[in-house]
N, C-alpha and C positions, 0 to 999 in steps of 0.2 A: 390421602386416599390412594390405595394401590391401583395402578393402571390395569385394565383388563383388555385382553387382545383376542382376536380371532385371526388365526394364521391360515391363509388359503394358498395351498401349493398346487400349481398347475404344470403338468407335463404334457407334451404333445406338440402338434403343429399349430400353425397360425389360426386355422379354422376352429380348433378346439379352444384356443385362447379367446377368440372372439365370442364363442358360445359361453365361455366361463364368465364373461362380464355379467350376464344375466344371473348366473349362480352367485357371483360375488354380491350382487344387489340383494338376492334372496337371503344370503348369510347376514348381511347388514340389517335387513328388515327384521330378521329373527333375533338379532343381538344388537340392538341400536346403542346400547350403553358401552359396547366394546369397540376399540379401534380395530379396523380391518387392515391387516398387513397381507400383501400378496407377493408370492415368490413365483416367478415364471421365466420363460425364455423370451417371449415376445412382450417385453414390458411396456412398449409404446402403446399397446392396446389399452392399458389401464390408466395411462396418464390423463389427468384432468377429469377423471370421473369423481363426482362429489362425494360418493359413499366410500371411497377408498382412501385410507389415511397415509399409506406408504407402500411403495413398490420396490422390490429387489430383483435384480437379475440373478437367475439361477447360476450358482458358482461364484457369485460376487457377494457373499453374505458374511463378511468378516464380523465377528462378535455378535452374530445374529442370535445364537443360543443364549448368550449372556444378557442380551438386550430384551428379548421377548419371551424366553422360555424358562430359564433357570430361576427358581423361586418366584415365578410370576403366575398370575391367574390367566392362563392361555388355553384356548380351545384350538385344536389342530384339525384342519380339513384337508386331507390328502387322500382322495378317493379316486378310483378308476371306474367311471360310469359305464364304459363300454362292456364291462364284464359282469354286469348285474343281470339277474333273471328278467327284470322288467324290460331292460333294453334288448337283450337277446331275443326274447319272445315278442318284441315289438308291442308291448303293452302300453308303454309311455314313450313320448319323444325324449330325446337325449337330455335336454335341459330339465325337464320335469323329473326324470330319473335321477339326475345329479342333485337337484334340490331336495329330493326325497331322502337322499343319503344323509 
């Protein structure tokens, strides 16, 4: 059976990485059959979270494309929640805006 992945890419500061743990859980809840792979700067934030299968330091991703993307069943989550209409107009809190994406 072919492995299925969700790849969650996080950029920004420590606070954004901490907030993104809730988003990672939302992704895993929506796609429980897929392995959740996280790429970010502050990787320690994601260690030992039971819903995350693998964590990669941004810039230290040798063979990442071949392992998780090329000819694979992968969903990519690389969004910027700060620039959405819901966040700018303060319709939703950051995490809800991000999960909605």
